[in-house]
Each structure stands twice: as C-alpha cells, then as structure tokens.
N, C-alpha and C positions, 0 to 999 in steps of 0.2 A: 408434562412430557411434551417434547417437541416432536411433531410428526410432519412428514411431507408426503404428498401423493406422488407415486412413481408414474410418470407419463407412459401411456400405452406404447408398446413397441421398443421401449428403451430398458435395458438391463442395468440397473444402478446398484452399486454395492451398498448393502445395509450397514449403517455405522452407528455406534454408540459414542457419545462424547463424554469425556471425563475431566473434571476440574477439581482442584484443591484450593480451599480458602485458607491461606496461611494467616498467621497472627496479624491482626490489624486490618484485614481485608473484610469489608462488609459483604453481606449476602447479596445486596443490590449490585455491587461491583462484580462479584463472581458471576451473577446472572448475565450482566452486560458482556463480560469476557466470553462466556459460553455462547451467547447469541452471535457474537462476531465469529467465533469458531464455527458455528452452524452455517453462517454465510460463506465462510471459506470452504467448508465441506460441500455445500451446495454448488459453489462455483467449480469445485473439482469434479463434481458429478456424482457425489454420494447422496444417499437418502438417509437422513438422520431419523432414527426410530426411537431413541431414548437418550436420557442424560443421567449421569451419576456424579454427585458432588460429595465432598468430605471436608470437614474442618480439621486442620492439623497445625501444630506449631510450625512444622516444616515438612516437606515431602519425605516419604520413606525412601532412604537411599537404595533399597533393594527392589522395591516394586512401585514406588511413587505413592501409592495409596496403602492403607493399612490392610492387615490380613482379613479382617471381617468384611471390609468393602470389596476386597478382591474376590471373595466368595460370592458376594452379592452381584458383582459384575459378571462373574462366570455364569450365574443363573440367568441374568438378563441376556447374555450372549446366546445361551441355549434357547431361551424362550422366544427370542426374536429371530433365531437362526441367522445371526449376524456373521459376517466374515471380516469385519473391520472395526477396530477401536481406536479413537483419536484422542490424544491427551493435549490439554491446553498449556503445554510447556515443553521445553526441550528435554528429552530423556537421554540418559547415559546408555552406553552399549549394554551394561549390566542390567539396567532396568528393563530395556527392550527384550533382552534375552529371557529374563525371568518371567516377564509378562506373557511372552509368546508361549513359553512352556506351560504356564498355568492356564491360559485361555485357549491355546491352540488356534488362534486367529492372527491375522496381520495386525501389527501395532504401528501406528504412526504418531509422531509428535507434531507440534505446531510448525516447527521449522521444515520438516520433510513435506508437510501438506502445502506450505507456501511455495516450496521449491517445485513441487509437482504442478501447481497452478502456473507458475512461471514457465515451466517446460511446455505446457499446452498453449500458452499465450504467445510464446516467442515466434515471431513471423520472419524476421530478417536473419541473415547469417550472423550479424553482429549480436543480436539478442540471444540467438541460440548458443553462440560461443560463450557469452556471459553466463547463461543459465547452466550450461554444461560444466563450466569451471566451478560454479557454486555447488553443483551436485557432487562433483568429485571431492571437493574440499570437505563437504559434509560426510561423504562416504568414508573417507580415509580413516578417521579414528574409530569408525564403527564397522570396520572390514570384517571382523570375526562374526558379528551378528548377521551381516548381509550375505555372507558366503552361500548359505542355503538358498536364499532368494535368487541369487545369480544362477545357481545350479538348476533351479526349477524353471527359470526363464518365465516367471509369472508376469502377467500384465496387470493393469488396474492402477488405482490411485496410489501414488507414492512410489511406483516402480517404473514410471516412464523415464526415458532418457538413457543414460549410460548403463544402468543396471540390466536392461533388456538384451543388449548386444555384446557385452563384455563378460562372457562366462568365465574366461581365464584370468579375470582381474585379480591381481595380488598387489601388495603394497608398492613394490618396485614399479610395476606398470602404471599404477594410478599416479605415482609421483612423477613419472615421465610424462604422462598425459597432462597433468597440472602444469608442468613446466612448458610444454608445447602450447597449451591454451593461453597461458600468460604471455608467451612470446607473440602469439597470434593477436591477442588483444592489444598488446603494446603497439604493434604495427597498425592496427585499426585506429587506436587512439591518436597516433601520429597523423594519420590521414584526416581524422576528424578535427584535430587541432589546426591543421592546414586549412581546412574548409572554414573553420571559425575565424581564422585570420582574415579571410576574404570578406567576412561580414563585420569586421571590427569598426568600420566607419559608422555603422548604424547603431542607434540605441537598441538595447536588447532587453526584453521583458520575459520572465519565465513564470509559468503557472506552476505552483507547488500546492501541496495539500494532502490530506489523508486520502486513502484510496476510496473511490466511488463517491466523490463529493460533487462531480459535474465539471471537472476541468476540461475534458474533451468536448463536452457540449458547449461550454463557454468559448473554447477555441474555435469551434465551427461558427459560432455567432459573430465573434469579433473579426475573424479572418475570412469569413465567407468560404470556409474550407469544407472538406468532407472527411474529417478524421473519425475513425471508428469510435463509437460511443455506445456503451451498453450498461445496464444496471447489474453489473457484476464486479467483483473485486479484481483489480489489476487488469482491466480491459485493455489498457494501453501500456506497453513496455518500451517500445522504441520512441525516442524523442522525435517529435515532429516540429519543424520550424516553418512558419509562414510569415509573409510580409503583411502588415496592417497599415492602412492609411487612414488617419483621422484629420480631417480638415487639411491643413497645410504641413502636417508632419507625418513621417513614416517611421516605423520601427519593426523589429523582428520579434515575433511572439513564439515561444517554444513551450510545448506541452511535455511534462516529465512524468516519470513513473510515480504512482501514488505511494505514500508512506503508510506504515501500519505499526501498531504496537508490537514490540519485540520483532522488528524486521531483522531477519537473520544477518549476522555480520558478514557471512559469505557473500550475500547478495549486495550489501553496501559496497564491499570491496570490488566485486566483479563488475558492478554497474558504475564504476568510477567515472568512466568517460561519459556515460549518460548524465551523471550528476554534475559533470563539469559545466553543463548548461546553467546550473544554479550558481556555480562559482563565478562564472564569467558574465553573468547578467548584470544589468544596471538597476533593474527594478524587479522585485518579487511580488507576484500577485498570489497572495495566500488565500486559496479558496476553501471555504468552510461550509459544511452542510449543517445549517442552523436548525434543521428539523430533527437532527439526531439528538437524543437525550444526553449523550456524552460528548457533545461537540467541544466543550471547554477542555476536556481531557485530550481530545484529538488535536486541538491547537497546541497544547503543551508537548505532545508527542512530535508533531511536525517541527515546532520551534527547536526542540532538543536535537532532532535529526539535522536540521539546517545548521545549527551551531557546530555540530560534528563535521559537517561537510565544509563549512566556511572557515573553521579553525579560528574563530574569534573576529573575523572580518565583518564589518558592518555593511548592511545593504538596506536600501530603501525598500520598505515593505508596505504594500497596500492590502488591507484586509477586505476580502470579498465574501460576504455572507450570502450563500446561495440557498435556493429552495425555500424562500420565504412563503411561497404559496402552500407549502406542506407543514409549516410550523403551526402548532396548536398549544397555547399555554395552558397549564393546569388551572382548574377552577379556583377562584378566590372565595374565601368565606368573609362576607361583609362584616361579620361580628368579631372576626379574629384581628386583634390589634398588634400581633407580633409582626416583625419585618417580613416582607415578601420573600419567598424562596426564589432562586433563579428560574426554576421551571414555571413560575407563575408570571414572569415578566412578559409583557407584550413586545411585539417587534419594535414599536416606538421607544419603549424603555430600554431594550437592548441597544438600539441605535444610539440613544443618548449616552449610554454607558460606554460603548466602544468609541464613540466620537471623542469622549473625554480621555479615554485610554490612549488613543492613537493620534490625538490632536487633529482629528478630521480626516485621517487617511483610512477611511473605511467606507463601504457602500453595501447596501442590502438589496439583493436582486433575486430574480428567478430566471435563470438562463433558459429553462425549458419553455416558460411562458412569456419570455422577453419583457419582464417587469423591471422597471428602473434601470434599463440598460443605458439610456442616455446619460444618467448620472455617472455611471461607470466610465463611459467614453469620455465625458468631460474631465473627470478626475485623472484618467490616463493621459489625455491630451495635455493637461496642465503640467503633469510631472515629466512626461517625455520631452515636451518642448523646453522645459527648464534645463534638463540635462543637455539637450541638443544645443541650446543657445550658449550654455557655459562651455561646451566642448568646441563648437563651431560658431563663434559669434557673428560671422558674416554669411552663414549658410542660407539665411532667408533671401539673400540677393539673387541666388540662382539654385532654386530647389531642384530643378530637373537634373542638374549635373551631380548633385550630392547623393541622390537616392536612385538606385537602379534595381531592377527586378533581380531577385535571387536566382 
C-alpha cells in the first residue's frame, strides 16, 4: 500500500488509486503506471492512502472495474474515509456517473487530474488560456455528469478552473467559450509567431523530454538563468527562451512543457503554440532521467509525441542522459552466465550502447551536480557552429553584428 504523510496545517484530500492490467500488460508495468499516477496525485495536492488493481481482458464499459472489485473499492473508501478516487485511464461519462453513484465520492480519471495540475501551474495569461480551452473541451462531452458538480460549486482537485465559476454552463455556452478561447489563442499565436521571426537569424535549440527529467535545471545551468525548477510534474508550462553563448557562437535555448504517457489530446492541441518551439528549432536536446527505471519507455513516449508534433519532419537530436549521480544498476550474479538485463548495465555500458545508437550524439550528465557539463557544452558548440556556418558562411568575420541580445 502506498501511503503519504499529510503535512501539519495542510488539508489534503485522501485518494485511492485504481488501475486495470489489461491483456498483455505485466504486473511490473501496472505498478510503474500507478507510481506515476501517485506522483501526479501528489503534485495535485492529494494524499494517496491506498491502491486497488485488477486484471481484466479489457475495462468494464459500465464501471471500468468488475462488480467484485467495485465492492472492495467501496469498502476501502469507507475504511479510509476517502473523498476521492482516481483512475489511471480516461473514463467515459457513463463510467464516471455509475462509479459516483456506487461510491458516493468524487471520481477523477487520469486526464482530468493532469488538467487540474496544469490549471494550478499556469502562470501567464497565455498558459491560463490554453489550459482553460483544454478544460472546456474535456468538459463538453461529459456535461451531464458535471452538472451536479457545477451546481455544488465544489473546490478541490479536478474542479479548479471553469467548473467553479460557470454554474449556468450548458452545451451552447461551453461551445461559445471554446470558440472565443480558440480565437484568443490564434491571436496570441500570431503574436508569438511574429516574435519568433525576429529570432530567425539565430540557431535555435529546444529542450524536450518527459516531465520532471531536469530540463529547467539544465536550462538554468546553460543559460545562467533563473527558470523555476522543482521536483514536481509539469513544474514548467510556459516556454522560456534564453540566449546562450559558447565560445564564439550564440544560440537561443528554449525550455518546453514536459511530455507524459497518455498526454491528453486536448492539451496537445491547446498548447500548439508552445510546441511550435519544437517545430521551429534547429536542434532538439532530448533530456532523459536515466535514474528512472522506465527511462527507455519515457524515450519512446517523447519520440512518439515529437513525431506527432513534427509530422514526419527530421530534426537533429542530441540525447542528454541526466541524473547519472542517482543511477544505481541492479546487482550482478557473478555465476549467472545469461546476458545482462538492461537494469544491470553500468553508466559506461549505457554510454557505449547509446553512442552506437546515436552515432555519438549523446552525453551523460548530472545537471544538479554539474557533472560532465563541459562535454555537453562541447557537443552543443560543435553542432550549433556547424549549422551557423552552413547558414551564414561569413558570419565569423563579424560576430558582434550577427548576434544581438534578445
């Protein structure tokens, strides 16, 4: 059972996490997914007190879990006096309605939890508009289920944002709001596109990666900036752009929102302008938390999201494996002659593996402890200079005129 201590003076909603192992999904994978859901819940401010899992060929269309497990869940809710149950998948309006009737507590799915975190993390008007649009688009097909929540004007996890203030919301009003928000975002997108045009002369590098891998910490290190960094999911929503100077070359470095497994489609669409930094960059710095046991799965998730954003366009990618100071390989049995498992690899073995995979376009660092940063700077310098010299073959004759402060 996963438990968390509730800090004195803070009232945190007690939550139970629920996951279903569908056909072909291992217990280890289910445990990993629920651990990520726990981190999401903790980021949103919930105290996770218990976990329930079930193996099914496919989720129950009425209640997501089976009848017996639903009764067990009801007992857990009563025993822990919980007021929140979070499911590690997107639920339909019917499933949410049936579960609320059976358990008499608030039901959240993975998507609504992520949207709630985005709502609390949004700092600028641009980010708030993007999140509000995503919330309304999520709310629209679930309007019948949400009606009672709107009437009650409840606060708490999953109910921040438009649900608190729009008691009279109906389908027509929501559609009007979505249209207005899209129009507002288009206007902001045009303004941001104009700003990017002014930066077109400089080589552009974008930090991408799974959420909470250390992108903002690396940004602060390379750009000598003061970007907000925290050990929480989605600590950064707004794209930050800073100028970086390495020896005799300058480039623009942008920090983008972190990706995650099953990132809601509403967020991908509403954060289009933020993700344009990825589209319009010359180099992608793909930051990976090598200390995470599922970092290879995270790489696949990020690569798939980037492919979706770029639409088949090829980009120069440098793999940056961060947090090497926290990496601990599993013990090896000296008498075991079977091939090593990936979790038994040392950092040197991982480095050799990825050097071969990426033809040398990778580096292993610790941004927090500033380990091997010179190697990263050297690799970046080489690649940025190559692009700059191809684009502006005579730029080295008068560097001061070609690069100006943003």
